[in-house]
N, C-alpha and C positions, 0 to 999 in steps of 0.2 A: 377072705374079704368078700362081702356081698356087693354086687355091682348092679346098678340100674341105668338104663338108657332113657334119657328124656329128650324127646324130639320137639323142636320148635320149627314148624314148617313155614318157610318164608316164600313170599311171592313178590316179584318186582323189587321194590325198595325195602321190603321188610327183612328182618334179621334172618340169616341162614340157619340151618339146623345146627344145634349145639349137642355135643356128646358130653353128658355130665355124669360123673361117677360119685355115688354116695357110699361112704365107708360106714358099715354097720357098727363098727367098734367105737366110733366117735360121732360128734355132732357137726364136724366140719364138712363142707362141700367143696370139692376141688373140680374146677371146670376142665373138661378135656380139650383137646385141640379143636379149634373152630374149623369148620369145613366151608368151602365156597370162597367167594371173593373176600379180600381183606377189607374190613371197615375203614373208612377214611372220612375226614372232615369235609363237609360240603355245605357250608353255611352261606346262603345268598340273601341279598336284600329282596324284599317282597316286590311284586309288580306294582303295588299301590305306591310304595315309596319311590320307585323309579319314575312313576308318572307324576309325582308331586314336584311342581316347578313354580317358584315365585319369581315373576319377571323383575320386580323391584330389586330383590336381593341379587339376582343374576347380573343385572346391569350395574348396580352400585358396587358389587364386589369386584367386578371386572374393571372398574375405573381406578387404575393404578396411577394415582396422581397425588402429589404432595402439595399442600397449601403453601402460599407465599409466606416464608418465615418472618417477613417484616410486617405482616398484617395479621391481627388476631382473627381467628376463624369465626365466621358468622354462618350458622347453619339454618337455612330456611327450608329444610327438607323433611323434617320429622313431624308427623301429625300428632304430636303429644303435647297438649297445652300446659303440662306441668314442668317442662324442661328448664325454663328460665326463672321460675318462681314468681313471675309477675301476675299469674292467674291462679291463686290458691282457691281451693274449694271453700265453701262457707263454714263458719264455726259450728253452725247447727248440724251440718253433715258429719263433721268429725265428732261432735258431742254425742250424736246418736250412736255411733259405733262404740265409743267409750262406755256409754251406759250399758250397751248390750254385752260388751266384754266383761264389765264389772258384775253383771248379773249372773254370769256363769251358766246361763240357761241355753246357750246356743253352741255348745262345744261338741255335740254329737252329730251323728248322721241325720240328714234331712231326707225326706222323700225325694226321689230322683227328679221330679218335676218342680220341687220347691215346697216349702211349707204352705199349707192351705191359707193361713192368715196373710202371708206375704203375697200370694197370688190374688187374694181378695183385695189387698191394698193397691196392687198395680191395676187390677180391673176397675176399681173405683176411681182411680186417678185418671184413666183414659176413657172411661165410659162416657158416652154422650148419646142423645136420642138418635142421631144419624148413624151411629155405629156402636150399638150396645155391647157391653162386655160383662161376663161373669167370671168367677175364679176359674171355672173349667175351661175358659178360653185363653188362659195364660199358662205358658210353660216358661219357668225360670231357667236360665242358662249361664254358663261360664263366659260372660261377655257377649257382645253382639256377634262376634266372629263365630262362636259356637251356635248361636241362634241361626245364623245364615247356613252353617254346615248342616244342622238338623233339618232346616226347611228344605234345602236342596236334596238331602238324603231321603226325605219322605215323599218328595214330589217326582223325582227323576230316577230312572233305572239306567244302568250301563247301556250304551247304544242310543239313548235318547239325546235330545239337545235342549239347551236353554238359550234364551236371548239376553244378551249382556250389553250394557252401554259402552260406546267407544267415543271419547275417553271414559274409562271407568276404573273403579277400585280393583286392583289386581287380584285380590283374594277370591273373587268369584271364579276366575279361570283356574287358579291354583286348586281350589277345592273340587271343582267340576272334573278337571282332567284326572285328578287322583282317583275319582270314583268311576272313571270310564265314561263320563258324560261329555258330549261334544258341546263346544261353545260357538255360538253364532253372534257376531258383533253387529249391533245396529248403531247407526251414526247419530251423534249429537251435532247441532249446528251452531258454531261459534257466532256467526252473524245474526243469529236469533237468540242470543243469550243462552246458548246451549240447550235449546228445546230439541225434542226428539224429531228426527226425520221420520214421520209416521208412515209415509209410503215405503221407505226402505225397511222399516221395522216389519210392516205387514208382509212384505215380499219374502221375508225369511222364514215365515211360519210354514211348517209342513206337518205331516201326520206323526212325526216323532218329537214334536216340540212339547216339552213337559211344563215349562213355565217361562214367564217374562220377569226379569229383574228390573225394578224401577228404583233408582237411588235418588231420593229427594228429601232435603237439600243434598247437593252433590259433592262428593269427593271424587275427582280432584277439581271440579269446576267452580265450586262456590255458588252454583246457580240454584234458583228456587222456581219451581214450575207454578204457573198461574192456575187458578181453578179451571179455567176453560181448557187449558192444555191438558190437565189431568183428566178431564172429562173426555177429551179426544183419545187419550191413551186407553182409558177404560172402554171406549167404543170399539177400538181395535181388539182388545182382549175379549170383549163380549162377542163380537162377530166371529172370532176365531176359536172361541171356547178354550182360552188359555188362562190358567190361574196366574196370579201375580205374587211374586215375592218382593215385598216392599222393604228396602233398606232405609229405615228412617232414624238411624242413630243420631243424625243432626236435626231431628224434628224439633221445631220451635226455636232453633238457632238461626233466626232470620232477622235482618236489619229492620229498623223502624218503618221504613217506607215500603215494606213488603209484608205479605201475609202468608203464613204457612197453612196448608190444607192437608191433613192426613188423607191419603188417597182412599182409605176405607170409608170415610165420611161421605164420599161422593159416589160410591158404588151401590147400585141397586141389585146387581146379580152376580158380578164377578167375585169369586172367592179369593181372599187375600190372606197371606201370612205376613204380618208386619213385624219386622225385627228392630229392636231398639235396646236401650240400656242406659246406665248411669255415666258411661265413660266420658262423653263430650259435654253434655249440658251441665253436668254436675262436676266436671273437671277431675274425675278420679278413674282414669282408664286402667290403672293397675289393680283396681278392686275387683275386676272381672265379674260384673253383674249385668246380665242381659236378659232379654225376654223375647218370646214369640207371642204375638196377639193373633188369635184365630178369628177371622171375620168371615162368616159363612151363613148369611141370613137366608139363603135359598137352599141350604142343606146339600150343597153340591159336594163338599168334602165328606159330609156325613161322619159316621163314627170311624171310618177306615183311616182317614188322615189323622184324626185326634189320637186314635189308638196307636197308630204308627209312630207319632211323635213321642208318646209315652214310652213305647218300647225302645225307641232310639235313645231317649234320655237315660234309660237304665243301663246303658253301656258304661257311663260314669255316674258318680253320685252328685251331680249338680254343682251349683255355684257355692261360694264360701258362705257358711251358715251365719257367721258374724254379720256379714253385710246383709244377708237375708233378714236377720233379726232386726236390723236397723232400718230396713227399707221403708216401712210405713212412716217412721219419724222423718226420714230423709225427704220423702215425697211431700209430706204435709207441713213440715216445720221450716223448710228452706224458704227464706223470705223472698218475695217478688223482686226486691231491689237487687238481690244477688244476680239473678238472671239478667236484669236490665243493665247492671254495671258491666257484666261480662260482654254483652252484645255491644255496649257503647265503646268499649276498648277495641273490639274486633272491627266495628264499623269505622272507627277513627283510623285504625291501622290500614284497613282496606282502602279508604279514601286517599290516605297519604301515599300508599304504594301505587295505586292506580294513577294518581296524578303525576307522580315522579316518573314512572315507567312510560307513561303516555308521551312524555316530553323527550324521550330518547329515540333518536333516529334508528330505524331498523327493528323496533319492538312495537307490538300491538297487544297490550293487555286487554282482557275481556272483563268488564266490571262485574264483580261478584255481588250477590244479594243476600248471602248467608254463609253458614258453615265457617270454615277456617282457612280458606284457600282462594287463590286466584290463578288463572292460567294466562300465560303470556306467549303470544306468537312471535317466533323469530323469522323475520323476513330473510330467509337464507340466501337469496340472490344478492343481498347487500353484505353478506359475510362469506365470500366465496372461498376463503381459506379453510373453512370448516365444512366437513362432509355432512354433518347432521347435528341434531340437538345434543346428542351425547358428547360429541367433540366440543361443542360450544360450551356446555356446562363444565366439562373437564378443564378447559382452559380458564374458565371463570374461577375455578378453584385455585389452579396453579398460579394465576396472576393476581387475583384479588381476594382470595380466601373467602369467597362467598359460595355456599353450596345450595343449589336449587336442584330439584329432581328433574331430569330430562323426561319429557312426556312420552317418550318411547316406553317408559315404564307402564304407561296407561294405554298403550296401543295407539298413541297419537303423536307421531313424529313432528319435529320442527316447532314444538312448543316446550315450555318448561313450567313447572308448578312452584308457586311461592306460598309458604305457610305464613299466615299473618298473626300468629299468636305471640310472636317475639316482642320484647319491649320496644316502645316507639323510637327510642334513639338508635336501636339496632336496625330497625326498618329503614330509617333515614340514612344511616351509614351504609347499609347494604345497597340501597338504591343509588347512592352517590358512587359507590364502587362499580356497580353495574353500568352506570352512565360512562364512567371513565373507561371501562373495558370496551364498551360498544363504540365510543368515539375513537378508540385506538384502532379498532378492526373494521369499522364501517367503510364500505366502498359505495360511492354513488353509482349510477347506471354505467357511466363510462369507465370508471375505475374497475368495477366488477367485470366488465367485458374484457378489459385489457388483461386482467389477472387470469381470466379463463383462457385467453389466447396464449398466455405464457406457459400454461400447463402442458 
């Protein structure tokens, strides 16, 4: 028997030397006895996965509470306008996708940044003299969430920081921390309809600040910034030379007495990545169609940021091709009355909810101006049996079967968020139950003081 020795030299975690004998009389290979340490399974979760943390899920999943079995559950917690069926998308939107499906022309892979014709359609839809756009300024993404992820990934490195609103959408923090990016929270002011505390914002900027996130209209606040306030925000960004990541997924979803201003239309020099999509305005969040609009009239981003976004988009193959194929028809065929009717329903619900909650002792709602939400302050001194907003909302579920998100989910304790996309009768019933709950637990100044002394 002829024998050959094959050595595989290992270092560190690599395989140890193997002694392999080859029999010349046959084609079989029989491994010899392995030398060195015995191989063992050592599969561990990645550091990125360990850093990924969603505050909403962490808080909601820990709320071990059962609703009152005598009352049907009313959920005012999920920012999905499709849940109750009262806000369907327009027939033209679904017809556009059906036509594309029947054509059989959009079943293959698309370029990672989206089809050129679809990028042209988005650019044409949002193009205006104050903020011109071409197809090369548009990156199509799998929903607005991926748009935000790509924008963060191209602007910030591990060890840098980003400026995030408080209260604010929890995904910003979830994505940033998973990438090793620090989050600095700047304050919004409820007494000023959730305008930014500009002095506080500017105090947070340092040499490691990579970008400023501006969410307008706001989730969770339902606020809409005025033109003058947006100009003040741009002035801070300009002074500090900090680019803006604009989360404008609720763009144009503002009530009739308010005007929406895309922040890029007001910028003369601050470079902006504006993130948007079909999810909210067209009421199809599950279709996962988003985009990044690159606004860089002073060429501050240059080719580097554009090329970076293209490279990052190549990690996956972009959004659904069927929805891409329908995009131009969706943008141009959706009738104006569809948008108007959606906003009329949201405005009516917002007014009903605000009026009802304003009349409840111990609650202070902040009137919204757009989007799909309003925030409500809990005057905790009048509810001394509850430690915080999480306990308050837990008991609201167990006693009244009404589920509102505690604003601790948005880094803003002692408030809760109400979603206003539910049918009108459910809004009224929910507010009635909230009133019953508050009247049951409300303590005036003397009662609250007595309860504190008993503790």
